[in-house]
C-alpha positions in Angstrom: 13.7 -20.3 -18.2 15.5 -19.6 -21.5 18.4 -17.1 -21.2 20.7 -15.5 -23.8 24.1 -13.8 -23.2 24.1 -10.0 -23.7 26.2 -10.1 -26.8 25.7 -7.6 -29.6 24.7 -9.1 -33.0 23.5 -12.3 -31.3 19.8 -12.8 -32.4 17.1 -14.2 -30.2 15.9 -17.7 -31.3 12.4 -17.2 -30.0 11.0 -16.4 -33.4 11.5 -12.6 -33.2 15.0 -12.6 -34.7 15.9 -9.5 -32.7 19.3 -8.5 -31.5 19.6 -9.6 -27.8 21.3 -6.5 -26.5 18.9 -4.1 -28.3 15.9 -6.1 -27.0 17.3 -5.9 -23.4 17.9 -2.1 -23.6 14.4 -1.5 -25.1 12.7 -3.6 -22.5 14.4 -1.7 -19.6 14.0 1.8 -21.2 12.1 4.4 -19.2 10.2 5.2 -22.4 8.8 1.7 -22.6 8.1 1.7 -18.8 10.0 -1.6 -18.4 7.8 -3.7 -20.7 8.5 -7.4 -20.6 11.4 -8.8 -22.7 8.9 -11.4 -23.8 6.9 -8.9 -25.8 8.6 -9.7 -29.1 6.4 -7.4 -31.1 8.0 -4.3 -29.7 10.5 -2.3 -31.8 12.4 0.8 -30.8 11.3 2.9 -33.8 7.7 2.1 -33.0 7.9 4.1 -29.8 8.2 7.5 -31.4 5.1 9.6 -30.9 3.5 7.3 -28.4 5.7 7.3 -25.3 4.3 5.4 -22.3 1.7 3.4 -24.4 2.9 0.4 -22.3 1.9 2.1 -19.1 -1.5 3.1 -20.5 -2.2 -0.5 -21.7 -1.4 -1.8 -18.2 -3.8 0.6 -16.6 -6.6 -0.4 -19.0 -6.5 -3.9 -17.4 -9.4 -4.4 -15.0 -8.9 -6.5 -11.9 -11.8 -8.2 -10.1 -11.2 -9.3 -6.5 -12.7 -12.7 -5.6 -13.0 -13.7 -1.9 -14.1 -16.8 0.0 -12.3 -19.2 -2.3 -11.8 -22.8 -1.0 -8.1 -23.1 0.1 -7.6 -26.1 -2.2 -8.7 -24.3 -5.4 -5.8 -23.8 -7.9 -5.5 -20.9 -10.4 -6.2 -23.2 -13.3 -9.4 -24.5 -11.6 -10.6 -21.0 -10.8 -9.9 -19.9 -14.4 -11.9 -22.8 -15.8 -14.8 -22.1 -13.4 -14.9 -18.4 -14.6 -14.8 -19.6 -18.2 -17.6 -22.1 -17.6 -19.7 -19.3 -16.3 -19.9 -17.9 -19.8 -17.8 -14.8 -19.8 -16.6 -13.8 -23.2 -13.0 -13.2 -22.2 -10.7 -15.7 -20.4 -9.0 -13.8 -17.6 -5.5 -14.1 -16.0 -6.0 -15.5 -12.5 -3.8 -14.7 -9.6 -4.4 -16.4 -6.3 -2.9 -14.8 -3.2 -0.5 -17.2 -1.5 1.5 -17.1 1.7 5.3 -17.7 1.7 4.7 -21.4 2.2 2.5 -21.5 -0.9 -0.7 -22.0 1.1 -3.7 -20.1 -0.3 -5.0 -17.0 1.5 -8.5 -17.8 0.1 -8.8 -14.9 -2.3 -7.7 -14.1 -5.8 -7.8 -11.6 -8.7 -9.2 -12.1 -12.2 -7.5 -9.7 -14.6 -9.4 -8.8 -17.7 -8.3 -6.6 -20.7 -11.9 -5.4 -20.9 -13.3 -3.3 -18.1 -16.9 -4.0 -19.4 -16.4 -7.8 -19.0 -15.0 -7.2 -15.5 -18.0 -5.1 -14.5 -20.3 -7.7 -16.0 -18.7 -10.4 -13.9 -19.1 -8.2 -10.7 -22.8 -7.6 -11.6 -23.6 -11.3 -12.5 -21.4 -12.9 -9.8 -20.0 -16.4 -10.0 -21.6 -19.8 -9.3 -20.6 -21.7 -6.2 -17.2 -23.4 -6.3 -16.6 -26.4 -4.1 -19.7 -25.5 -2.1 -18.6 -21.9 -1.4 -20.4 -18.7 -2.4 -17.6 -16.4 -3.6 -17.7 -12.6 -3.1 -16.9 -10.6 -6.3 -16.1 -6.9 -6.5 -14.0 -4.5 -8.5 -10.5 -4.2 -7.1 -10.3 -0.8 -5.6 -6.5 -0.8 -5.3 -6.1 -1.2 -9.0 -8.5 1.6 -9.8 -6.6 3.9 -7.5 -3.3 2.7 -9.0 -4.4 3.9 -12.4 -5.4 7.3 -11.1 -2.5 8.2 -8.8 -0.9 11.6 -9.6 2.4 11.7 -11.4 3.6 14.6 -9.2 3.2 13.9 -5.5 2.3 17.0 -3.4 0.6 17.8 -0.1 -0.9 15.0 1.9 -2.2 14.9 5.5 -2.6 12.8 8.6 -6.4 13.1 9.2 -8.8 12.3 12.0 -10.4 8.9 11.1 -13.8 9.9 12.5 -14.4 13.3 10.8 -11.4 13.5 8.4 -10.2 16.8 9.6 -6.5 17.6 8.9 -4.2 17.0 11.9 -0.7 17.5 10.5 0.9 17.8 7.1 2.7 14.7 5.9 5.7 16.9 5.3 6.0 17.3 9.1 5.1 13.8 10.1 7.6 10.9 10.6 7.2 7.2 10.8 10.0 6.0 13.1 11.2 2.8 14.7 11.8 3.0 18.4 11.2 1.2 21.7 8.0 1.2 23.7 8.5 3.0 27.0 7.7 1.4 30.4 5.9 2.8 33.4 8.0 4.9 35.8 10.0 2.8 38.2 9.7 -0.4 36.2 13.0 -2.4 36.8 15.0 -3.1 33.7 15.2 -6.8 34.6 11.4 -7.2 34.3 10.8 -4.9 31.3 11.3 -6.5 28.0 12.1 -3.9 25.3 9.7 -4.2 22.5 10.5 -2.3 19.3 7.7 -0.9 17.1 6.9 1.9 14.7 5.4 5.2 15.7 3.9 8.1 13.8 5.2 11.3 15.3 5.3 15.0 14.7 6.4 18.1 16.6 3.6 19.5 18.9 4.2 22.9 17.3 3.1 21.8 13.8 -0.3 20.2 14.7 -3.5 21.8 13.3 -7.1 21.6 14.3 -6.1 19.9 17.6 -7.0 20.4 21.2 -5.1 19.2 24.3 -5.9 17.9 27.7 -3.6 16.9 30.6 -2.8 13.2 30.3 -4.5 11.1 33.1 -1.5 8.7 33.2 1.2 11.3 33.7 1.6 10.4 37.4 2.8 6.8 36.5 4.1 7.5 33.0 5.7 10.9 33.2 6.7 10.9 29.6 3.0 11.2 28.6 2.3 14.9 28.8 -1.0 15.6 27.1 -3.8 13.9 25.3 -4.3 15.1 21.7 -7.9 15.5 20.6 -9.4 16.4 17.2 -10.5 20.0 17.3 -13.5 19.3 15.1 -15.1 16.2 16.7 -13.2 15.6 20.0 -12.0 12.2 18.9 -8.8 11.1 20.8 -5.9 11.1 18.3 -2.9 10.3 20.5 -0.6 11.7 23.1 2.0 14.5 23.4 5.1 12.8 24.8 8.6 13.7 26.0 10.9 12.8 23.0 14.1 13.1 25.0 13.5 9.8 26.7 13.0 7.9 23.4 15.9 5.8 22.1 16.2 7.7 18.9 17.4 11.3 18.8 14.0 12.5 17.7 14.2 15.7 19.8 16.8 16.9 17.4 14.4 16.5 14.5 11.0 17.3 16.1 11.8 19.1 19.4 11.4 17.8 22.9 7.6 17.4 22.7 6.2 15.2 20.0 2.7 14.0 19.2 2.3 10.2 18.9 -0.7 9.4 16.7 -2.7 6.3 17.5 -2.8 4.2 14.3 -6.5 3.2 14.8 -7.6 6.9 15.2 -6.1 8.4 12.1 -6.0 7.8 8.3 -3.4 9.0 5.8 -4.1 11.1 2.7 -1.0 10.2 0.6 0.7 12.8 -1.6 -0.2 11.0 -4.9 -3.7 9.9 -4.1 -6.6 12.2 -3.2 -9.5 9.9 -4.0 -9.0 7.4 -1.2 -7.5 7.4 2.3 -5.2 4.8 3.7 -6.3 3.0 6.9 -3.8 0.9 8.9 -4.1 -1.7 11.7 -0.6 -1.0 13.0 2.1 1.4 12.1 4.5 -1.5 11.7 2.6 -2.8 8.7 3.4 0.5 6.9 7.0 0.4 8.1 7.5 -3.0 6.7 5.8 -2.2 3.4 8.1 0.7 2.7 11.3 -1.1 3.5 11.7 -1.2 7.3 13.9 1.9 7.7 14.4 3.5 11.1 13.1 6.9 9.9 10.6 7.7 7.1 9.1 11.0 6.2 5.5 10.3 5.4 5.5 12.9 2.6 7.8 10.5 0.7 5.5 7.5 1.0 3.4 7.1 -2.1 0.5 4.9 -3.3 2.7 3.6 -6.1 5.2 2.4 -3.5 2.6 0.4 -1.4 0.3 -0.9 -4.1 1.7 -4.5 -4.0 1.5 -4.5 -0.1 -2.2 -3.3 -0.3 -3.1 -6.2 -2.7 -1.4 -8.8 -0.5 -3.1 -7.4 2.6 -6.6 -7.8 1.1 -8.0 -5.3 3.6 -6.7 -7.0 6.7 -3.7 -5.0 7.7 -4.1 -2.0 5.4 -6.9 -0.9 3.2 -8.2 2.0 1.2 -11.4 3.8 2.3 -13.6 6.5 1.0 -12.4 10.1 1.7 -15.6 10.9 3.5 -16.5 9.0 6.7 
């Protein structure tokens, strides 16, 4: 990596001849949207009258998701394979890797032309190392380009019928300890921390309630929460005063705990897709692992990278209608 000290009147020796400090400031300007310092063609005066062209150009890129790739295939080999298939544009290829640099078996081909990307999806790719690869447009990137600039609204919705259950403004994602059955000795109960989606019972909408069948052995479980539109079980109303965190001060003494597999999230800056999660902890880790998170502050922009890495396993985007 080539580096230069941030000294005024020192010129880059990469062929651009630009002042190092000016280049650094322009590259990190909010007007340029943090465009790369390697983009030597950018000049500050050129930005007048076309603010955010950098962001627009990024969104014009079309990403194709390629699955079922042999784990030994490198980015260079996949790129050569796509080129040999006869597509007019050579894409940038990004294989998804684990922390130990082992392949996850899927990748993205990034084209400047959406038409070329769509053509690749329609035509498909020849087998590579004996594997038939699955090719489709990357939904996450399409949503990323359309997310609203001004977040507003948002709901926790029933996964089955998509009725609204509670506004994201009133819903929290919190880290706490799972509670044991009544009378379980402390010496045999191992505290297990996890994330929970909770909201005050008083702010739920379109919900019905039934006495909880486990209340006799787990007295903190007070009621079952059902969707008022389709009767799907959404979670439980529980006694928040026995939780480790002081959630009763925020939500009152009776809070609804939503089951992750029974609800989806309509995030405040994305109305075209809903977010489906396998576990609440996946979302908690994606947004920074804080103890308390107001769901109205979680945005699609914030979790885009986690969505791409997940590749539909832990979290994914689904159509608004079931």
